[in-house]
C-alpha positions as CSV (number, residue, x, y, z in Angstrom):
1,M,-11.3,31.3,21.2
2,L,-9.3,29.6,18.5
3,A,-9.7,25.9,18.2
4,P,-6.4,23.9,18.8
5,L,-4.5,22.8,15.8
6,P,-4.3,19.0,15.2
7,L,-1.2,17.3,16.5
8,P,1.5,17.4,13.8
9,T,3.0,14.5,12.0
10,E,6.8,14.2,11.6
11,A,6.5,15.9,8.2
12,A,4.7,18.8,9.7
13,E,7.1,19.6,12.6
14,P,8.1,23.0,11.2
15,I,4.4,23.9,11.2
16,A,4.2,22.9,14.8
17,A,6.8,25.5,15.7
18,E,4.6,28.2,14.0
19,A,1.6,26.9,15.9
20,T,3.4,27.3,19.2
21,D,4.3,30.9,18.3
22,L,0.7,31.5,17.4
23,D,-0.4,30.2,20.9
24,L,2.1,32.6,22.5
25,K,0.7,35.5,20.5
26,L,-2.8,34.6,21.5
27,A,-1.9,34.4,25.1
28,A,-0.3,37.8,24.9
29,V,-3.5,39.3,23.5
30,A,-5.6,37.6,26.3
31,W,-3.2,39.0,28.9
32,R,-3.5,42.5,27.5
33,L,-7.3,42.3,27.6
34,R,-7.4,41.1,31.2
35,A,-4.7,43.5,32.4
36,G,-6.5,46.5,30.9
37,A,-9.9,45.5,32.3
38,A,-8.5,44.9,35.8
39,D,-6.6,48.1,36.0
40,D,-8.9,50.7,37.7
41,A,-6.4,53.5,36.7
42,T,-6.9,52.8,33.0
43,S,-9.4,55.2,31.5
44,V,-12.4,54.0,29.6
45,A,-10.9,55.5,26.4
46,A,-7.6,53.7,27.0
47,Q,-9.5,50.4,27.6
48,R,-11.4,50.9,24.4
49,E,-8.1,51.5,22.5
50,I,-6.7,48.3,24.0
51,A,-9.8,46.4,23.0
52,R,-9.5,47.7,19.4
53,E,-5.9,46.8,19.2
54,C,-6.6,43.3,20.6
55,A,-9.5,42.8,18.2
56,H,-7.1,43.8,15.3
57,D,-4.5,41.3,16.6
58,L,-7.1,38.6,16.9
59,V,-8.2,39.0,13.3
60,Q,-4.6,38.6,12.2
61,L,-4.1,35.6,14.4
62,I,-7.3,34.0,13.0
63,G,-5.8,34.5,9.5
64,E,-2.5,33.0,10.6
65,A,-4.3,30.0,12.1
66,A,-6.2,29.4,8.9
67,A,-3.0,29.5,6.9
68,L,-1.4,27.1,9.3
69,R,-4.3,24.7,9.0
70,R,-4.0,24.8,5.2
71,A,-0.2,24.2,5.4
72,L,-0.7,21.3,7.8
73,T,-3.4,19.7,5.6
74,L,-1.0,19.9,2.6
75,A,1.9,18.5,4.6
76,R,-0.2,15.5,5.7
77,A,-1.5,14.9,2.2
78,G,2.1,14.9,1.0
79,E,3.1,12.5,3.7
80,R,0.2,10.2,2.9
81,Q,1.1,10.3,-0.8
82,A,4.8,9.6,0.0
83,C,3.7,6.6,2.1
84,R,1.5,5.3,-0.7
85,Q,4.3,5.6,-3.2
86,A,6.6,3.8,-0.9
87,E,4.2,0.8,-0.7
88,H,2.6,0.7,-4.1
89,D,3.7,-0.1,-7.6
90,S,3.5,3.0,-9.8
91,L,2.6,1.0,-13.0
92,T,-0.3,-1.1,-11.8
93,E,-1.2,0.8,-8.5
94,L,-1.1,-2.6,-6.7
95,P,0.7,-2.9,-3.4
96,N,4.4,-3.6,-4.0
97,R,6.8,-6.1,-2.5
98,R,7.5,-4.0,0.5
99,R,3.8,-3.8,1.4
100,F,3.2,-7.5,0.7
101,D,6.1,-8.5,3.0
102,L,4.7,-6.2,5.8
103,Q,1.2,-7.6,5.5
104,L,2.4,-11.2,5.3
105,Q,4.5,-10.7,8.4
106,Q,1.5,-9.1,10.2
107,A,-0.8,-12.0,9.2
108,L,1.8,-14.5,10.4
109,G,2.1,-12.6,13.7
110,R,-1.7,-12.8,14.3
111,R,-2.0,-16.4,13.3
112,R,-2.4,-19.0,16.0
113,A,-2.6,-22.8,15.7
114,D,-6.4,-22.7,15.5
115,R,-6.5,-20.0,12.9
116,P,-7.6,-20.7,9.3
117,T,-5.2,-21.5,6.5
118,L,-2.7,-18.8,5.4
119,A,-1.3,-19.3,1.9
120,V,0.9,-17.5,-0.6
121,L,0.2,-17.8,-4.3
122,F,3.1,-16.8,-6.6
123,L,2.2,-15.9,-10.2
124,D,4.5,-15.4,-13.2
125,L,3.3,-14.8,-16.7
126,D,4.4,-17.4,-19.3
127,D,6.3,-16.0,-22.3
128,F,5.9,-12.4,-21.2
129,K,9.4,-11.6,-22.4
130,R,8.3,-12.3,-25.9
131,V,5.5,-9.7,-25.6
132,N,8.1,-7.0,-24.7
133,D,10.6,-8.2,-27.4
134,V,8.0,-8.3,-30.2
135,H,5.6,-5.5,-29.3
136,G,7.6,-3.2,-27.1
137,H,7.6,-2.2,-23.5
138,A,4.6,0.1,-23.8
139,V,2.4,-2.8,-24.8
140,G,4.0,-4.9,-22.1
141,D,3.2,-2.3,-19.5
142,E,-0.4,-2.0,-20.6
143,L,-0.7,-5.8,-20.4
144,L,0.6,-5.8,-16.8
145,R,-2.0,-3.1,-15.9
146,I,-4.8,-5.3,-17.3
147,V,-3.5,-8.4,-15.5
148,A,-3.4,-6.4,-12.3
149,R,-7.0,-5.4,-12.6
150,R,-8.0,-8.9,-13.5
151,L,-6.3,-10.4,-10.4
152,R,-7.7,-7.8,-8.1
153,G,-11.2,-8.5,-9.5
154,A,-10.9,-12.3,-9.2
155,L,-9.7,-12.4,-5.5
156,R,-12.1,-12.5,-2.6
157,S,-12.7,-9.6,-0.2
158,G,-9.9,-9.5,2.3
159,D,-7.3,-11.2,0.1
160,L,-4.2,-9.3,-1.1
161,V,-2.5,-9.1,-4.5
162,C,0.7,-7.3,-5.1
163,R,3.2,-6.9,-8.0
164,L,6.5,-8.1,-6.9
165,G,8.3,-6.8,-9.9
166,G,8.5,-7.5,-13.7
167,D,5.7,-10.0,-14.5
168,E,5.6,-11.5,-11.1
169,F,2.6,-11.1,-8.8
170,A,1.8,-12.6,-5.3
171,C,-1.5,-13.2,-3.5
172,L,-2.0,-13.6,0.2
173,V,-5.1,-15.5,1.1
174,S,-6.6,-16.9,4.3
175,G,-9.7,-18.7,5.5
176,T,-11.0,-22.2,5.7
177,L,-9.0,-23.4,2.7
178,G,-7.8,-26.9,2.0
179,R,-6.0,-28.0,-1.2
180,P,-9.3,-28.3,-3.1
181,E,-10.3,-24.7,-2.3
182,L,-6.8,-23.3,-3.0
183,T,-6.8,-25.3,-6.3
184,R,-10.1,-23.7,-7.3
185,L,-8.9,-20.3,-6.4
186,A,-5.7,-20.7,-8.3
187,T,-7.6,-22.0,-11.3
188,T,-10.0,-19.0,-11.2
189,L,-7.0,-16.7,-11.3
190,I,-5.4,-18.6,-14.2
191,T,-8.7,-18.5,-16.1
192,T,-9.4,-14.9,-15.4
193,V,-5.9,-13.7,-16.4
194,S,-5.8,-16.0,-19.5
195,A,-9.0,-14.6,-21.1
196,P,-8.2,-13.0,-24.5
197,L,-7.5,-9.3,-24.3
198,Q,-7.4,-6.6,-27.0
199,L,-4.9,-3.8,-27.2
200,G,-5.7,-1.7,-30.3
201,E,-5.3,-4.1,-33.2
202,L,-3.4,-6.6,-31.1
203,Q,-5.0,-9.6,-29.4
204,F,-3.2,-11.5,-26.7
205,G,-3.7,-14.7,-24.7
206,V,-1.3,-14.5,-21.8
207,R,-1.3,-17.3,-19.2
208,P,0.2,-17.4,-15.7
209,S,1.9,-20.2,-13.8
210,V,1.0,-20.3,-10.1
211,G,2.9,-21.8,-7.2
212,I,1.3,-22.3,-3.8
213,A,2.9,-22.4,-0.4
214,V,0.8,-22.9,2.8
215,C,1.6,-22.0,6.4
216,P,2.7,-23.8,8.5
217,E,3.3,-26.9,6.4
218,D,5.6,-25.2,3.9
219,G,7.0,-22.5,6.2
220,A,6.2,-20.3,9.2
221,D,8.0,-17.1,8.2
222,A,7.3,-14.6,5.3
223,A,10.6,-15.1,3.4
224,T,10.3,-18.9,3.4
225,L,6.7,-18.9,2.3
226,L,7.4,-16.6,-0.6
227,Q,10.5,-18.5,-1.6
228,R,8.6,-21.8,-1.6
229,A,5.6,-20.5,-3.5
230,D,8.2,-19.2,-6.0
231,A,9.8,-22.7,-6.2
232,A,6.4,-24.3,-6.8
233,M,5.6,-21.8,-9.5
234,F,8.9,-22.6,-11.2
235,R,7.9,-26.3,-11.4
236,A,4.5,-25.4,-12.7
237,K,6.1,-23.2,-15.4
238,R,8.7,-25.9,-16.2
239,Q,6.0,-28.6,-16.5
240,R,3.5,-26.3,-18.2
241,C,0.8,-27.6,-15.8
242,G,-0.6,-24.2,-14.7
243,L,-0.4,-24.6,-10.9
244,A,1.6,-26.5,-8.4
245,F,1.7,-26.8,-4.6
246,F,5.2,-26.7,-3.0
247,E,6.8,-30.1,-2.6
248,A,10.0,-30.2,-0.7
249,S,11.3,-33.4,-2.3
250,T,11.3,-31.8,-5.8
251,D,11.1,-28.0,-5.5
252,L,14.1,-27.3,-3.3
253,L,16.5,-28.9,-5.8
254,G,14.6,-28.2,-9.0
255,R,14.6,-24.5,-8.5
256,R,18.4,-24.4,-8.5
257,L,19.2,-27.1,-11.0
258,E,16.8,-26.8,-13.9
259,P,16.2,-23.8,-16.1
260,A,12.6,-22.7,-16.6
261,P,11.2,-21.6,-20.0
262,A,11.8,-18.0,-20.8
263,T,9.3,-15.6,-19.3
């Protein structure tokens, strides 16, 4: 008996129709076998001929089933690849803005008043525009790949880092984290990213500015947390101080009124 095909995904719906047709063919073969065996008027020779025909049909059906399984496997692989491309940055292979927003919303939805700290760290590379202008976008792209690997390696298990776009990155962290712990984590990220790097004959010393927003003090929804971490980063960049926590009294106005140094 043929094993049932796995349930199809949306991308594999055309294959599901073929699988249904295959089931009907198999049922027809089974009916012919039962009908021939149950009919006393059918001669032994005729029953043997029916059995041979059914065996031939079964071999064909097994081949069709194997082909369907291969097609379904390819369809699912393509669907998984499409999902990954939709939620990952092609340059750095980090999760993208869409994936970050989704996971931040999910984390906020799971969070209760007694849950550990949930914080967003917004990172922007200082003077990155100059790298592109002087050395070209190919060098800039490779620099972003290296920064992505360094950020991923510096974070703790369970934390998330994504590339928002350009030279902007965001981290989602949770746990028993007060300001001292978040400061140490942000400092680790800055130190890790700032380590000298070599690209061919070129040596760089890129440094990020980091803004931090904490739930629920600085916001209870994904958009607000990200915006306020961005505002804190803007102040850190403007003051050349490396990192800053969101402060409503200064950041809500400063983000709109004062230009930051070129990135």
